[in-house]
C-alpha angles and dihedrals in degrees: 000000000000118000121230114194124183111192136166111242130187115221088257093052092046099049109024110109090343126119126206129196135178132214116259093243095057117112123268126267100274110173114134131206093270091056091052093044092052092047093050092045093050093047093048093046093051092046095047089044087067103032118096124190111274096021113151119217093260090070090063089085087072096048124112116275126234120215120210099187125244139312130200118224131188112205105208132192093255087072095249128121110229117208107225091171126008108050092125093059097038091049092047091048090051091053091049092049091050089053092049092045094052092047092048093046092050088056092042091237118172091234092069095079089048092055095045098073089057088062104037140004130214110253107186091318096319124102112246112194115228091223093066103188106137099211091049098047096090093060093043091049093048093049092046093050094040095235126143116276132177119207091193112128093008125120124278097263094053092050092047093047091051091048094048092048088052089051090053093046092048094044125100093252101106093038092050092047096047108158090000093075092108092047092050092045093052090046092050092050098044108026103036114077150143142205114271111204104196130184136167092223126078090204091056092044093054092042089056090047093051092046092051095043103033125017094020096033110143121231114271120237087255091055092047092049090051091050092050093049095046096047098080093048101097102174107092094214093051092045091052091048092049092048091050092049091049092050091048092051093047093048092049089053101046094043096042114138090013091280115111113226112172095196095055094088092052092046090052093051092048091051092046096049095043092047096047106031116015110116101167141040134197118266117235099237139094114291095017118142134212116274134189096299094053098035092055088052094054108026110010093159091061092042092056091049092050093045101037095133093051089050088050099249099142104129137019094266090056091060091048092051092045090058101036101034113019101039096046091046095053092039089056091048090048091053089050089055092048091049093049090045091058102033124046100243126192110246092014098062092124090064089056091048093053092045090052088053088052093236100176098195096057096094090054100044095047091060094054101084095042123111126193088237091062115110120225094266092052091048092054093047092049090049090050094048095048094044090050090054090051091048091056093040092052097046094046089057102043093053085058091048092249111149118237099185129136097278102036094047098042097092093045090050092047091055091043091054090052092048097052100031112139095346123157117249093257092048090048093053091048095048096046094044091052090049091056094045091052096038112128090211115076138162088256100053150330103219095184089067098028092244124155102213116214094354089064099036115118142155117281139129093285098042103040096092092046094045089051088052093046093050090049090052092048091050094047094045093050091045093053093044088053093053098263130125121275103253100171093122089051092049092056098039105115094179096075124099091245108033122180121264136193111266123206109218090207118056118239100259119116092181092058103033107019102075094111091054126081095222144008088253092059090046092053091046090055093042092051096046113122092243089059093056138084138179117245137162110276096246092051091046092053093046093052102044100105098029119109118251095258091059093046098054097073089055092048088057090067096052135071114326095251090059093037091055089077089069123081089219092070092062090065123080096354103114095166091054089048091050091047096054094041096046093049097037093239115168097224113161136160121251123209092190137020119233134133089279092058091044091054090052090049090050090057089053090048091052091051093049093047091049089057099039093049099031117146086232087076088074091067092040091055091056094062 
């Protein structure tokens, strides 16, 4: 008789010296950025909810636990554990552990050797990774060893794993933890766990999986919310109409764009409820508890039940309106945001910009000023105005190296939602414009953190994605001003055969070009400054790398107008470009060589362009 053993396992017990495989026909690794952001936020919140200043690691044994659900494992005769259910979580945990391991190892912390066995085991002197999926081993090995890796041309899971690891590495996790990296790592290994349901029979394993996910599948929070809302509606005809409207809205969400995504309905409801109703948020200190913002994110069906009066569910007709008016209205607006996030849409370009910057909170914040009485035109203008504010807010911060990830931006977005909730279009424009005019963070500086804004903005691991975005915006803005087509969406499209890359104007040779600098470090800092960079097609970028500046300029002249403006040829027979720079007072000028003097002149141009592209005046323009 087969043995079925359910057992609680900590992360350390689950992964240490254990290997896990999956069958070839199992689905790909599918987690998206929002899944990772929510996991990191939950883990940090639970950890910091227990930690008190001065705690030594031994006190972690008394910290609150975090439960990750269950996994189903088939223990086969080949000695491997096959994940029948749970590869998404086990893969994500492995990526998180690799990130923690590399950070701990870089600081030579004693916790690093403790994390390592959860990622790989020693197999006769050779590392054997615990996530033993042959086609995915190259990316795991590269991430673990910290060596370059390109996911281009690889299968979906490899690309997704690489992207999710990048999300973890670029998140606020390590910065928020600071010196508490060892504490958090020990807590993660010993106080975070799940139920492992293990059997030595594939048939039993799949039977358990089907029972848990089919016949015995519990109601989702969306189903439970619908049931709660429908219950008070006693008239059969009204209940049927409400149920049909709910089902139609849910189906439109999960099947939007022709790609089925079962969580999209829940994500929409979370965004809607947070934007329209959340009045409190958890404090980041020991003993703090979840408030509206967090509870809606984890159990919105219960939150609505416990806050029915605040939501406006007082009588039967309120429930009917909530289902047939409010939910369809916000679901339609949510789909509009999704569409504009994926497709560069005239009038809603700012939504596309923020989506390209992976700003997770956009979908929530954009719903905050909407009212069910708004017509379609008003909805679009409110979306455009709010997205434009976010675009400026985000870019001001990233040029000052201020993180805008899920965790670090959550409080700011919570307060923003409260400030703009249900406002008229005129009120919205006024509030958001005043916020920008009084914002302590600007493109010139952020004095509170002693940051220099654009003058100190250079290429590094944190800034690369934002510099790429900024260069694409500069190129598109200059193109349009010069009478060309807006190609921003083409500049940032990484799926093409010849995507655009960041081009260094100065070649990487300190011996040839670094004489005016005191050190190789200062040369690289100058070479990597944003004003010394352009955006070019990948093949052009590769072909120009080692060439001196004088040989590059003729090639720049054939590219986007921002790059082309370095060449004297562009200042001949381009009347629309001449009119653009003269009308807007932009100090474009050609450069026959590239030294610190030319770079400083280019920086002045950059500052003028940025001031126009991300001007607070765009808020009012977006409303028209």
